[in-house]
C-alpha positions in Angstrom: 16.9 11.0 16.7 15.1 11.4 19.8 17.6 12.8 21.9 18.2 15.5 18.9 15.1 16.7 19.2 14.6 17.2 22.3 17.1 19.6 21.9 15.5 21.8 19.7 14.1 25.3 20.0 10.5 25.4 21.0 8.7 27.8 19.0 4.6 29.0 19.5 2.2 27.5 17.4 -1.5 27.2 17.4 -3.0 23.9 18.2 -6.9 22.7 17.9 -8.4 21.4 21.2 -8.4 17.7 20.3 -5.3 16.8 20.3 -3.6 15.0 23.1 -0.3 14.2 24.6 -0.1 10.7 25.8 0.0 11.0 29.7 0.5 7.2 30.7 2.3 4.2 29.0 -1.5 2.5 28.0 -2.0 5.9 26.7 1.0 6.5 24.5 1.5 3.2 23.3 -1.9 3.4 21.8 -0.7 6.2 19.8 2.4 4.9 18.9 0.3 1.9 17.4 -1.9 4.2 15.4 0.6 6.4 14.4 3.7 4.0 13.9 2.8 0.2 13.8 -0.6 0.6 11.8 1.1 2.9 9.3 4.3 0.6 8.9 6.1 3.9 9.8 5.4 5.3 6.2 5.9 9.4 6.9 2.9 10.4 4.7 0.1 7.7 6.6 1.9 8.5 10.2 1.5 12.4 9.4 -2.0 11.7 8.4 -2.9 9.5 11.1 -1.3 12.2 13.8 -2.8 15.1 12.3 -6.3 13.4 12.0 -6.2 13.5 15.7 -5.3 17.1 16.2 -1.6 17.4 16.0 0.0 20.0 14.3 3.2 20.8 11.8 6.1 21.6 13.9 7.6 25.3 12.8 9.9 24.5 10.1 13.1 25.8 12.4 12.8 22.8 14.2 12.0 20.5 11.1 15.6 22.3 9.9 17.5 21.7 12.7 16.8 17.9 12.6 17.9 17.2 9.1 21.0 16.0 8.8 23.4 13.9 6.4 21.8 10.8 8.0 18.6 12.1 8.1 17.8 14.2 5.0 14.0 13.5 5.4 12.3 14.9 8.5 8.8 15.5 9.4 7.8 16.1 12.9 4.1 16.6 14.3 3.5 17.9 17.9 0.6 17.4 20.3 0.3 20.8 21.4 2.0 24.5 21.1 5.7 24.1 20.8 6.7 26.5 23.9 4.4 23.9 26.0 6.7 21.1 25.2 4.3 18.8 24.1 5.0 15.1 22.8 6.3 15.0 19.3 5.8 12.3 16.7 9.4 12.3 14.8 9.7 10.7 11.4 12.9 10.4 9.5 14.5 8.8 6.6 18.1 8.2 5.5 19.7 8.4 2.2 20.1 4.8 0.4 22.7 3.2 2.2 25.2 1.7 0.0 26.2 -1.0 2.5 23.0 -2.5 2.7 22.1 -2.7 -1.2 20.7 0.9 -1.5 18.3 0.6 1.1 16.7 3.4 2.9 15.9 3.5 6.9 12.8 5.1 7.9 12.0 5.9 11.7 9.0 6.4 13.3 8.9 7.8 16.9 6.7 9.4 19.5 9.0 11.4 22.1 6.8 11.9 25.4 6.1 15.1 26.8 8.6 15.8 29.5 7.7 14.4 32.7 5.3 12.0 31.1 7.5 9.6 32.9 6.1 6.4 30.7 7.4 2.9 32.5 9.8 0.4 30.6 8.1 -2.8 32.0 4.5 -1.6 31.0 5.9 -0.8 27.8 7.6 -4.1 26.9 4.3 -5.8 28.1 2.0 -3.9 26.0 4.8 -4.2 23.0 5.0 -7.9 23.0 1.1 -8.3 23.5 0.5 -6.4 20.2 3.6 -8.1 18.4 2.5 -11.5 19.9 6.3 -12.7 20.5 8.9 -11.6 22.7 12.3 -9.8 21.9 15.2 -11.7 21.0 17.6 -8.9 22.9 15.4 -7.0 25.0 14.1 -4.1 24.5 14.1 -4.8 20.7 12.0 -6.8 18.8 12.3 -7.3 15.1 9.7 -8.6 12.7 8.0 -8.4 9.5 4.3 -8.1 8.2 1.6 -5.5 9.4 -0.4 -8.0 11.7 0.1 -10.8 12.1 3.3 -9.7 12.8 6.2 -12.2 11.6 8.8 -12.8 14.2 12.2 -12.1 12.4 14.8 -11.6 15.8 16.9 -14.1 14.7 18.2 -11.5 12.4 19.6 -9.7 15.0 22.1 -12.6 15.4 22.7 -13.1 11.9 24.2 -9.6 11.5 23.5 -6.7 9.5 24.3 -8.2 6.3 21.1 -10.8 6.7 18.8 -8.3 7.2 20.0 -6.3 4.4 19.0 -9.1 2.2 16.0 -9.9 3.6 14.8 -6.2 3.7 15.5 -6.3 0.2 12.5 -8.4 -0.2 10.2 -7.4 2.5 10.4 -4.6 4.9 11.8 -5.5 8.3 11.0 -3.3 11.3 12.7 -2.9 14.3 11.3 -1.9 17.3 13.1 0.0 19.8 12.5 0.9 23.4 14.6 3.8 24.3 15.3 6.1 27.3 13.5 9.2 27.1 14.9 12.7 28.3 13.0 12.6 31.8 14.2 9.2 32.9 11.4 7.3 31.3 11.1 5.0 28.2 9.9 5.8 24.8 9.4 3.9 21.3 11.0 4.2 18.1 10.1 1.8 15.2 13.1 1.6 12.3 11.6 0.2 9.2 14.6 -1.1 6.5 13.2 -1.6 3.0 10.2 -0.5 1.0 
């Protein structure tokens, strides 16, 4: 999803002066925490959090390009005008997955602005300090709860059937540290279950 969004065409949009793109690893993580972790990856809550900080809706053409069979529900918010290569809040939801009991997977990610050069080591430390545990298989952390977070990393080793079974009773989150287009890193939160 993040790489798809990076390839989207940029269109001009007006932006309120209050919007701020994250410029370093700490600022980026703090926005990710407010937009994705604190909202549990819920699209409406994440959009509201971003818009409260001045982020704006992406042009519809950008959203339309991101929609695909695996992500028919997409929302994108930008930290600045589309033609200025801003940071992007990306939200998507899968259709119900037959092989996972009809569960949906939701994604909440912030693609940093080009050149942000976010540091993987620093982001890892910030994630682990916030969650209160280390990842079982870095750079992935699996958990439930909304704070305090409950370490569910064993689900990675138990397989996707175990993860789907657990997600049928409580939402399971998978926080991933992913490469960004500029050689830096970014964070993506996947939520399985309602």
